[in-house]
N, C-alpha and C positions, 0 to 999 in steps of 0.2 A: 504493500500500500504506500502510495506516494505521500510525502509530507507537504508537498508544494501545491499539487493540483488534485482535482477530484472529477469524477464523472457527474454531470449535472442533469437532473430530470425536472427542474422547476425553473421557469422563467428564462431570462436571457443568458446565453453562454458567453463567457468572457475568455478570450484566448490565454491570458496570463493566469487565470484561475481554474480553468476547466480543460479537460481533454476533449478535443473537438475533431471531427472529421475535416479533412481538407476540402472545402467546398468552393475553392477559388475558381474552378472551372465553371461551376454553376453561376457564380457571380459574374464572370466574364460573359457567359451566354446571355444573361439578362441585360447586361450593358450593351452588347453588340446587337442583339435581336430587337430590343425595345427602346432603351434609353437613347442611343445615338440616332435612332430613326424617329425620335419625337413621339413615341407611342404612349397612349394612355391605356392602363390595364389594371386588372385586379389579380393580385397574387393570392388566389383562393385555394386553400387545401385544408385538410382535416385538422382538428385540434391537436396541439402538441406535436406539430409537424415541422417546427423550426422556422416559422414565418418571421417572428420577431428577431431572432438571431440573424437570419438572412438579411433583413432590412438594416440591421446594425452594420453588418459587413459591407452591404451596398453603400451605406452612408459614408463609411470611411474611404471607400474606393472613389465614390463620385465627387466628394468635396475637393478632390484634387483639381477638378476641372469645372465644377458647377457650384452654385449656391444651393444647398440642400435644406429644404424646410421640412424636417421630420417631426410630425405632430402625432398625437394619439387622441382617440376619442374615449379613452378610459376615464370614468368618473366625470363625464361631460354633460350630464342631464340638464344642468342649468342653461346650457347653450341652446337648448332646443325647446324653449318656452314660446318664443316668438321670433319673427324674422329679424327684429332688432337685436335680440339676445344672441341669435346665431351669428349675425354679422359682427357683433361686438366680441363674441367669444373667438371667432376665427381671426379677427384682427389682433386680439391679444395673444393667441397661440403663435401666430406667425411673427409677431413682433419679438417675442422671446427668442425665436430661432434666428431672426435677422441680427439681433444683438450678438448671439453666439457666433454667427458667421462673419462678424466684423464688416458689415456693409457700411457705406459712407454715411456720414451724419445727415447729409442732404436727403438720402433715401429714407432714413429713419424718421426724420422730421416730418416728411410728407405722409409716411405711413401712420404716424402717431396722431394725426388730426382726429378730432372728435367724430364719431360715427353719426351719420344723419339718422334721426329718429323717424323721419317721414318716408325716406326712400333708402332703407338700409342695404338692401341687396344691390341696388344700382350703385350705391356708394362703394360697396365691396368690389363690384365689377370695375369701377374706375380705378380703384387703388391697385388692383392686380395689373391692369393695363399700364399704369404709370410705373409701377415697380419693375415690370418685365421690360418695358421700353427703355428705361434709364439705367438699368443695371449693367455693369461692365462684364458680367458673366450670365450665362443662361441659368434659369432657376428651375429646380425640380421640387415638386410637392410630393411628400411621402406621408401617408396617413395609415396608422395602425389601429386595430380594434374597431374597424368599421361595422362589424356585426352588431355592436351595441347600439348603433343609431340607424342601421340600414332600413328599418321599417318606419322611420320617421319621415313624415311628409316634408318637413323643412329640409332635412338632409337631401331628399330627392330633388328639391328645388335648387340646392347648392350644386348637385351634380348636373342639373339642367343648365345652370349658369356656366359651368366648366365646359359642357358639351358645346354650347353656343360659341364660346370664345375659341374653342379648339377648331370648330368649323370655319369661323371667321379668320382665324390665324392662317389656316391652310389656304384660304382665298386671298391672303395678303391684306386683310382689312382690320386686323387687331393684333395685340400683343398679349401673350399669356404664357403659362408655364411650358417649358420645354417638354416635360413629361409629368404625368401624374400617376402615382402608384398607390393603390388601395390594397390593404392586406386584411383578410378575414376568411372565415370558413365559407361563407356564401358567395356565390358569383354575383356581384352587384349588377352585372350586365343583364341579369334576368329579372331584376326588380322593375316594377312598372309604376307609372304615375299618370294622372289625368293631365291632358294638355291644357284644359281649362276647367275651372271649378264646376261649370254647369254641365260638362259632358259626363254622362254616366257610363257610356259603353266604349268610347274611343280612348284607347290607351297607347302609350308609347314609352319605350325604355329611356330613362335619363342617361344611360351609359352605353348606348348602342354604338358609340364610336370607339369603344375599347377593343384592343387587340386580344385575341385568344392567348392565354398564357399556357405555353406548352413545355416549360422547363421542368424536368423530373426532379421533384424536391426530395424524394426518398433517397436513402443512402444505398449506393452500390457496394459490392464486395470490396472493390478497390478503395472506396472511400472509408469503409469500416477499417480496412487494413491501415490506412493512414493514421487513424486515431489510435489503434492498437500499437502501431510502431512507435508513436510518441510515448505512450505509456510504457512500453517495453524498454525504451531507452532510459527511462527513469527507474524502473523497478526490476528489470532484468530477471523475469520469471522463467525464461527459457521456453515460453510458449511457441507453438508453431502458428505464426500470425495468420498465414493464409488459411489453414485448416479451421482455426477458430472463427475467423471472419466469415468463411463460407457457412459454418454451422449456425452462427448467429443470424446470418441473412436467411438461411433456410427456414428458421422459425419466425422471423419478423417481417420478411419481405422488404427489409430496409426501412421500416417505419421508425423515424428518429427517436421517439420516446421509448419504444420497446428496445431498440438497440442500446440506448444509454442505460436503461433500467437494468438490463442483463449484465452489462459491464460493471455498473455500480454495485450490483449485488455480489458479483464474483470478487471484486476488489475489496469492498468493505465487509463482506461476509467471510473473507479469507477462504474462499473456495479456490480450487485449483483451476488454472487456465488451461483446461483440457476439455474434451468433448463431454466428459462426465460432469465437469464443473458447470458447463453451459446448460446441460440438462437439469441439474439441480436448481440453477437459477431460474430456469423456465418454470419448473414445478412450483417454486416459491412465488413467482409472479402470478401464476394461475390460481394459486390458493389464497392470494391476498386480494386487496381491493385498491383502486386508485380512481382518480377522476375520469380518466379515459374509459376504463371499464364501466364506470357508473353511467357515462354518456351512452355507451352502446346499449345497455339494458334500458335506459330511459327511452331511447329511440325505438327499441323493439316494442316497448309497452305503450308508447304514445301514438304509434302509427301502425295500426293493425294490418293494413295492406302491405306495408314494408316488411313487417314480421312474416307475413304469409309468403312473400317472395323469398325471404331469407330461408325459410323452411323448405320451399320448393327446390332451391338450389342446393342447400346443405344437407337436409335430412332425406329428401326424396331423390336427390341426385339428378334432377331433370335438367336438360340443356335449355337455357334461356338465352336467346340472342341478345347481344349487348346493343341496346337502342337507347342512347342517352336521353332522347326526348321523352322516354317513359319516366314519369315523375318519381316513381319508386326506385328505379335504377339510378336516376340522377341523385336522389337522396342518399343512396348507399355509397355512391362515389364521393359525394360531398363530405360524408362523415368518415371516409377512409375505409369503409367496410367492403365495398365492391371494387373489383377491377375487371378489366377486359382481358380475357385469355382466349386466344384463337377465335375471336369473334363472339365468345360466350361470356355470360356473367359468372364470375367466381368470387369467392371470399379472398380478401387481399393477402392474408397470411395465416400460417398454421395456428398462431396464438389466438387470433380472433376466432378461427374455426372452433378450436377447442373450448374457448371461453363461452361461446354462444351455445355449443353443445351442452356444456355444464349448466347453463341457464335453462335450456329446454328440458334437460333431464330433471332439474329441480322442480319444474312445474308440471311434469308429466305424471300420469297416474300409475306408471310402472312400479315406482318405489312402494306404492301401497299394496301391490300384488305380490311382492317378493316375500315368500313364505320363509320361516326360519330354516327349513331344510335346504333352501337355496342361498340365503343371504348370510349365513354364518361363515365368515371369511376364514376361520381356522381350518376348515376342511380343505381349502385350496392351497394352503401354505404348508410346505413340508421342509423341515430343516431350514427355514428362512427363505425358501425358494418357491416361486409361484408355479403351480401345476396348471399350465395353460390348457393342456389336453382335457383335464377334468373340468375346467371352466367352460370349455366349449360343449362338452357332453351334458353338463348340468344346464347350460343355457338352452340347448335343444330340448331337454326334458321340461324346462320351465315354459317354453313357448307352447309345447304340446299340451301342457297341463292348464295353463292360464289363458291361452289365446286360441284354443281349438274352435271356439264359436265365431271368431272373427272371420270376415271374408278375406280372400287372398290379397285383394288390393290393399287392405290395411297393412298387411305384413310387408308388401312391396314398398309401401310408402314409409313405414315406420321401423323396418328391420334394423337399420343402422342405429337409430336412437334407442331401440329396445336393447340391443347388444351393449351399447355404452352405458345404459342405465343399469344393466345387470353387472357389468364389469366394475363400475365406479366404486361401490361400497367394498368390493373385494380388495382393490389396490389402494384405496384411500388412506392417506397418512404416510405410506411408505413409497408408493409408486405414483405414476401418472401416465397419461396417454397423449398422443398427438395424431391428428389426422394428416395423412400425407397429401398435401394439396397438389403437388406436382403430378401425382399419378392418379388422383381421383377422377374418375369419369362417371358418366351417367349410369353405367351398369355395374361399377365396381368401386370399392373404396379400400385403401390400405390404411391400417391403423398401427402405429408404433406404440407398444406398451413397454414401459420401463418399470422394473421392480427390482429393488436392490441394485446390483451391478449388472443385471441381465436385461437384454432387449428382446422383445418378441414382435414378430411381424404377423398380423392377422389380416387376411384379405376377405372382405365380404362381397359377395356378388350374387346375381340371380342365375339360377341354373337354366342353361339353354341347350342341353344335350351333351353327350359324351365328347363330341368333337370340340365344341366350344370349351369344355372342361379341360381338355388337353392344352388349349391355348392359354387357359388360366394358369395351368402349371408353369408354362413357359414364362408368363408375365411375372408370376410370383418368384420363380427361380432367378430371373433377371434382377428383380428387386433385392433378393437376398444376396446376390453377388455384389450389388452396389453397397450393401450395408455390411458385408463381410460376415454374414451369418450362415450357419449350416441348416438350421431348422426353421420351417415356416408353417403357417396354419391357414387353412382355407375353409371358409364357411359359405355354403351355397344354399340359397333359399329356393326351394323347388315347389312349383304349384301343383304337383301331382298329389294324389291321395296317399301314395306310399313312396318312400325314398327309392330312387333307382338302384342304390346299393347301400351296404352298411358303411359305417365309418371305417376309414382305412388309412394306413400310413404307407406311402410309396417313396421310392427313390427316383429322383428326377434331376438329371444333369448335376449329379454330385450333391444334391440337397435332399433332406428328408422333409416331406410335406404330409402333415396330418390333416385329413379332410373330413369334415362333418357336413352332411347334407340334411337340411331340415325341410320336411314336407309340411306345407302349411295350409293347403287348400282342402277344406273338409270334404268336398264332393268331387274335386278334380275338374270342375267346370269353370268356365270364364264367368 
C-alpha cells in the first residue's frame, strides 16, 4: 500500500493524490474532434463514469490556448427562480472564472455592470457578445452537473439563447463562445421546450445544434495497465500488470468506478495482486452496497418497462436488436447498464449482470420453495470443497418436485434464474458466481462459480437434440481450455416428458464434462 497516493472512488481524481489511468489520448480526441472545430456538445455518460475528472483534465489542457469558464450547477437552485435570478447567477459564476483566468480589467469592468431587471436575458446575451468580441483569446464555456437543472424551463431558455448565438456566429453575425461543453448523465440534446408559451403541441430541442459525443469514456485494458504501472512503480508487488488489467476489465467492462473500486479494495484490503485477489475483491463488491448499485435497483423498480426489458435480455436470454430510439434501450444506455454487442442489446459488464441477478433472485418466489432437504448447504460441502455434481443433481430433483405443474415456457424463461436462486444460498458467504457475458447467447449461458480456491464452469442451455448437444460439448471444452480447467458441467433443459438419457460424465477433447438433462414439460407438448 502506497503512503503517497490512493485509488479514488469518490469525486474528482487529482493526479498528485490518486492513481489514475492515462486518459491523455481521450482528452486529445475531445480537443481535436470538438473543441478546435467550435462544436457545442454534451459529455453525457452514466454516473461515476469520470465526467468531472475528464472536465478537470480538459480545463488544464485548454487554458493553455483559451479562456476556460468552468462552472457547475451544483447547489444552484436559487439561480432558477426567475429569468433575472438566472441571468444574475450566470453573470456571477462567470465573473468568478474570469477573475481566475486573469482577463483584462476592461473586460471585467464591463462584465460586472448591474444586470437589467427588465430584460435580463437580453442583457446576458449582450454581455456574452461583448466578452467574446473583445477578448484576446477564444472563450470556452464548460458546465458540470447539468442534470440538476436540465428539466428547468429557465435552463432550457438559456440553452435556446446559446443555440441562437451559435447559429448567428456561424453566419458571421454574432460573437459567442468558441465551444460549449455540458456534462451530465442525460443527453441534453433530447430535452424539448415550447417555442412559444401559447403553443401546446409544437416542440423543438434547445440543443439540437450539439454534436454527437462519441468518445469512449470507459477504460480500456491498456488504460487500466497505465494506472497499475504507476502503482507498481511505487509498491513493487510483483504483479503481472497485463494479466490483472485484463481480468479487471473482464469483470467491469472498463466502467471507471468499478475498476477503481476493485483496485482500492485489493490495495487497502491487503489482498494479493493476483487473479484470486481480483476475484475476492469482486465478491466483496457484490456483497456490499454503494450509490451506483443503489441507482441500478432504483431504476429497475421505478421503470417497470425497463425492468421487463432487462429480464428479457438477462434472464430469458432473448436477442433484442439495439435500437437506441427505443426509450427503454436509451434509458439503459444512459445509466450505463446496456451496451451494443453485435447489433444486440447486452448488459454492459459481468458485475452488473451478477448484481441484477442477485436483485431478481431476492424478489423471486424460488427462495420460498426451497425445502430444507435442498437448501441445507452442509450436504454440498465436503472437506471444505463444493460438490458441484451433487448441486446439479439436487437442482434437477428440486425442479421436478416444485415446478412439475408449470408449463414448459416458464422453465425456458426462468431456468437461469431458478438455477442461480438454488445455487446462491449454497455458496453464500464463502463463494460467489459471475455470468460470462462474452459467451452468453440467447440459447446458452456460462456461469463461473468460485468456492474457496476452486473455479467451476457450468453451462446452461436448452436441449435441441443429440447433434446440437455435441456442439455444446465443443463450446464448453473450448471455454474450459481458455480458463485452464479440466472439469466442466452442462445442464440442458429438455421439453420432453422424459430425459433423452441419464446423467453422465464423458471425456471430450481432454476434458471431463458432467451432464445433467432436466425434462420439464409435463405432457411433452408445445
